[in-house]
C-alpha positions in Angstrom: 131.8 187.9 8.0 133.5 189.9 10.8 132.4 193.5 11.0 135.2 195.9 12.3 132.7 198.1 14.1 134.2 197.7 17.6 136.0 200.8 18.7 139.8 200.4 18.6 141.4 200.9 22.0 145.0 201.8 22.4 147.5 199.0 22.0 149.2 200.2 25.2 146.0 199.4 27.2 145.8 196.1 25.4 149.3 195.1 26.5 148.4 195.8 30.1 145.2 193.8 29.9 146.6 190.9 28.0 149.7 190.6 30.2 147.6 190.8 33.3 145.0 188.3 32.0 147.4 185.8 30.4 150.7 186.1 32.1 149.6 185.8 35.7 149.6 189.6 36.4 146.0 189.4 37.8 145.4 187.2 40.8 144.5 183.7 39.9 141.1 182.5 41.1 141.5 179.9 43.8 138.2 178.1 44.3 137.1 177.0 47.8 136.2 173.7 46.2 137.4 172.1 43.0 135.2 172.8 40.0 133.5 170.0 38.2 134.2 169.4 34.5 131.8 172.2 33.7 131.9 175.8 35.1 130.4 179.1 34.2 132.3 182.4 34.1 131.1 186.0 33.8 129.4 186.5 30.5 131.0 189.9 29.6 131.6 191.7 27.5 134.9 191.8 29.3 137.2 194.8 29.0 140.0 192.6 27.6 137.5 191.1 25.1 136.7 194.6 23.9 140.4 195.5 23.6 141.3 192.3 21.7 138.3 192.7 19.4 139.5 196.2 18.6 142.9 194.9 17.6 141.2 192.2 15.6 139.1 194.8 13.8 142.3 196.5 12.7 143.6 193.1 11.5 140.3 192.6 9.5 140.7 196.0 7.8 144.3 195.2 6.9 143.4 191.7 5.7 140.6 193.0 3.4 143.1 195.4 1.8 145.0 192.2 0.6 142.0 189.8 0.1 138.7 191.8 -0.2 136.7 188.8 0.9 138.9 187.9 3.9 137.1 186.1 6.7 138.6 186.0 10.2 138.3 182.5 11.6 140.7 182.3 14.6 142.7 184.5 16.9 145.6 182.9 18.8 146.9 184.5 22.0 150.4 183.6 23.4 150.1 184.0 27.2 153.9 183.9 27.7 155.2 185.4 24.4 152.3 187.9 24.1 152.1 187.0 20.4 148.8 187.6 18.6 148.0 185.6 15.5 145.0 186.4 13.3 144.0 183.6 10.8 141.9 184.4 7.7 140.7 182.7 4.6 139.0 184.1 1.5 135.2 183.6 1.3 135.7 180.4 -0.8 138.2 179.0 1.6 140.8 178.5 -1.1 143.5 180.9 0.3 144.8 181.5 3.7 146.1 184.8 5.2 147.9 184.9 8.6 148.9 188.1 10.4 151.2 187.8 13.4 151.9 190.6 15.9 154.9 189.6 18.2 153.3 191.8 20.9 150.0 193.6 21.3 151.7 197.0 21.1 153.4 196.3 17.8 152.2 198.8 15.1 150.1 197.1 12.4 152.5 198.1 9.7 155.1 195.9 11.4 152.9 192.8 11.6 154.1 189.8 9.8 151.9 188.7 6.9 151.9 185.2 5.4 149.8 184.1 2.5 149.3 180.7 0.9 146.9 177.8 0.1 144.3 177.3 2.8 144.3 174.1 4.9 140.6 174.7 5.2 139.8 174.3 1.4 136.1 173.7 1.0 135.3 174.4 4.6 133.3 177.6 4.6 132.9 178.2 8.4 131.2 181.5 9.4 133.8 184.1 10.5 134.2 185.6 13.9 131.6 188.3 14.6 133.6 190.9 16.5 130.4 192.5 17.9 129.5 189.2 19.5 132.9 188.9 21.3 131.9 188.9 25.0 134.6 186.9 26.9 138.3 187.8 27.0 141.5 185.8 27.7 141.4 186.8 31.3 138.1 185.0 32.1 139.3 181.9 30.2 142.6 181.9 32.1 140.9 182.3 35.5 138.4 179.5 34.7 141.2 177.2 33.7 143.2 178.0 36.9 140.2 177.4 39.0 139.6 174.1 37.3 143.2 173.0 37.5 145.0 174.6 40.5 148.7 175.2 39.5 147.8 175.4 35.8 150.3 177.3 33.7 148.4 178.5 30.6 150.4 177.6 27.5 148.1 178.5 24.6 144.8 180.3 24.0 142.7 180.4 20.8 139.4 182.1 20.0 137.7 180.5 17.0 134.4 180.1 15.1 133.1 176.6 14.8 129.6 175.8 13.3 128.7 179.4 13.9 129.6 179.4 17.6 132.4 181.4 19.1 134.6 179.4 21.4 137.8 179.8 23.5 140.2 176.8 23.6 142.8 176.8 26.4 145.8 174.5 27.1 147.3 174.2 30.6 150.6 172.6 31.6 150.5 170.6 34.8 153.1 168.4 36.4 151.1 165.4 35.2 150.9 166.6 31.6 148.9 169.0 29.4 145.2 169.4 29.8 142.7 171.5 27.8 139.3 173.0 28.0 136.8 175.1 26.1 134.7 178.2 27.1 131.6 179.1 25.2 131.7 182.8 24.4 127.9 183.1 24.4 127.0 181.1 27.5 130.2 181.5 29.5 130.3 177.8 30.2 133.7 176.3 30.7 134.3 172.6 30.0 137.4 170.5 30.7 138.5 168.1 28.1 140.3 164.9 29.0 142.7 165.4 26.1 143.7 168.6 24.3 141.8 169.4 21.1 144.0 172.1 19.5 143.4 175.0 17.2 145.0 175.5 13.8 148.5 174.0 13.4 151.5 174.4 11.2 154.6 172.1 10.5 158.0 171.5 9.1 158.7 171.0 5.5 159.6 167.9 3.4 163.0 168.0 1.7 162.9 168.5 -2.1 163.8 165.3 -4.0 167.4 164.8 -4.8 168.8 163.0 -7.9 171.2 160.9 -5.8 170.3 158.5 -3.1 169.5 160.7 0.0 171.6 160.2 3.1 171.2 161.7 6.6 174.2 163.9 5.9 173.8 167.6 5.1 174.6 167.1 1.4 171.1 167.0 -0.2 169.9 170.2 -1.8 166.3 171.0 -3.1 165.7 170.8 -6.8 165.1 174.1 -8.6 161.4 173.3 -9.1 160.7 172.9 -5.4 160.6 175.7 -2.8 163.9 175.7 -0.8 161.9 175.1 2.4 161.2 171.4 1.9 159.9 169.0 -0.7 159.3 165.3 0.1 161.4 163.0 -2.0 161.3 159.2 -2.3 164.6 157.7 -1.4 165.9 154.2 -1.0 168.1 155.0 2.0 166.4 154.4 5.3 167.0 156.7 8.2 164.5 158.1 10.8 163.0 161.4 9.8 161.1 164.0 11.8 158.1 165.9 10.3 156.9 169.4 11.1 156.6 170.8 14.7 154.3 169.0 16.8 154.8 166.7 19.8 155.8 163.0 19.1 156.0 160.1 21.5 159.3 158.7 22.7 159.5 154.9 23.2 161.5 155.5 26.4 158.8 157.5 28.1 155.8 155.9 29.8 152.7 157.0 27.9 150.1 159.1 29.6 146.6 157.8 29.1 144.3 160.3 27.4 140.9 160.4 25.8 140.3 161.4 22.2 138.7 164.9 22.2 135.7 165.9 20.1 137.3 167.0 16.8 136.9 170.6 15.7 138.4 169.9 12.3 140.5 167.3 10.5 141.8 165.0 13.3 144.5 162.4 13.4 144.3 160.0 16.3 147.4 158.1 17.4 146.8 155.5 20.1 145.0 157.4 22.8 146.2 160.9 21.6 144.4 163.1 19.1 145.8 166.0 17.0 143.9 168.6 15.1 145.8 168.9 11.8 146.4 170.9 8.7 146.8 168.8 5.6 149.7 168.9 3.1 148.4 167.3 -0.1 149.9 169.1 -3.1 153.5 169.8 -3.8 153.3 173.5 -2.8 151.8 172.7 0.6 154.4 169.9 1.2 157.3 172.1 0.2 156.1 174.9 2.5 155.1 172.7 5.4 155.4 174.5 8.7 158.4 176.7 7.7 158.3 180.4 8.4 155.8 180.1 11.3 156.5 181.2 14.8 154.4 178.7 16.8 152.5 175.5 16.5 149.7 175.0 19.1 149.9 172.0 21.4 147.6 169.2 20.3 147.9 170.2 16.7 150.1 169.3 13.8 150.5 168.9 10.0 149.9 165.6 8.2 151.7 165.0 4.9 149.5 162.8 2.7 151.0 160.5 0.0 149.3 158.0 -2.3 152.0 155.3 -2.1 154.5 154.1 0.5 158.1 155.3 -0.1 161.0 156.8 1.8 160.3 160.5 1.9 163.0 162.9 3.0 162.4 165.9 5.3 164.6 168.8 6.4 164.2 171.8 8.7 164.9 174.6 6.4 163.0 177.8 7.4 161.7 176.2 10.6 161.7 178.4 13.8 160.9 175.7 16.4 161.8 172.0 16.8 159.5 169.1 15.9 158.7 165.5 16.4 158.2 163.4 13.3 155.7 160.6 13.5 156.2 158.1 10.6 153.0 156.2 9.6 153.1 153.0 7.6 150.6 151.9 5.1 148.9 149.6 7.6 147.9 152.7 9.6 150.3 152.1 12.5 153.2 154.2 13.7 156.4 152.8 12.2 158.7 155.0 14.4 159.2 158.5 15.8 162.0 160.9 15.3 161.8 163.2 18.4 163.2 166.6 19.0 164.4 167.5 15.6 166.1 170.9 15.9 165.4 173.9 13.7 168.1 174.9 11.3 170.6 177.4 12.6 170.1 180.9 11.2 172.0 181.5 7.9 173.0 177.8 7.6 173.6 176.9 3.9 171.1 174.4 2.4 174.0 171.9 1.8 174.7 171.7 5.5 171.1 170.8 6.5 170.5 167.1 7.4 167.7 165.2 5.7 165.6 162.8 7.8 164.1 159.6 6.6 162.2 156.7 8.2 163.9 153.3 8.3 161.3 151.8 6.0 158.8 153.2 3.5 155.9 155.1 4.9 152.6 156.4 3.6 152.1 159.5 5.8 154.2 161.7 8.1 152.8 163.7 11.0 154.7 166.7 12.3 154.0 167.9 15.9 155.7 170.0 18.5 159.0 168.6 19.8 158.4 166.5 22.9 154.6 166.1 22.4 154.8 162.6 21.3 156.4 161.6 24.6 154.0 163.7 26.6 151.0 162.2 24.8 152.4 158.7 25.1 152.7 158.1 21.3 154.7 155.0 20.6 155.8 152.8 17.6 153.0 150.3 16.8 150.2 152.7 17.9 147.1 152.6 15.5 146.4 155.7 13.5 142.9 156.9 12.5 141.7 159.9 10.4 138.5 161.8 10.8 137.1 165.0 9.1 136.1 165.9 5.6 139.7 167.0 4.6 140.9 163.4 5.3 138.1 161.6 3.6 139.3 159.2 1.0 142.7 158.5 2.7 143.4 155.2 4.2 143.2 155.1 8.1 
């Protein structure tokens, strides 16, 4: 359970530190010789770690006013957007609470708060101990840039896994996206051949309609389903994109990758692997990834069904585009619907298109738009599940 005992430093100072550390404000470390897959950085506590832990302490206090047993599991840092996302569950891991600050200097009373069913149901991981936070985003960024010269840091996440505190970093290179982890306690940085991502979020399935669904914007969600999206079996076949998360394009030459060691429920597609949230019940499927600001690279949401059918999805409430990966009952990719755009602000429900696969599917994976192509995901790729949350599902 996190203890908010770290002194809270001013948000103004945090802005300067985070910007310098994550957005390239501080000089990048240029090694005299390329690092091996493992490197060690200064063991802290770094000043920016102290600053970020202070902001996190404020988030913990605010979260525990809403859910008294709230446990902080993950902190996401947007190097470009400067967004901070604090992810909590209750002690029993039955409910999720997310707090988003669009910038480090945003007053806590203006943070966005989202609450709903937890994708980590039954997973009672220890929370982040703020007093043990030693390494900040600056050290992780420098280690990644030393490992991969020319690296543009795309995403950073600090999380608790099996009681250990770990940074996960994603770098964009001309050749594709790479990732690595940095152990908070030892300061050891390790490069991963393929990106293992932090927690994800995705688009929402369209509510079932009484008439045969078509790709036109006519369908409207039933009153019993949240307007954001509810999967609906439909006889009419049309490619449909799931929640935000990269999906492969058949026209793009796949980039060989190696499946990373999973940190949670993982869906492997060909040579790519995605850390996923699961959408199992109607409420989770209706909400999908709607209302979220970001989805980390290498992560996604998997919509799990018990029978093959034609399920309709729309982009109501989505704030970023997605790739939809349609998975058949034989655990192979049927097809991919890439670059599905988010709905225009204020667009009426009746104007939103509904997306379907051309044939019945058993599962739908939503990833960030363009990631399928970057990861080399293609129709025909074999799909595999791992992790307790996916136990009992075919694949």
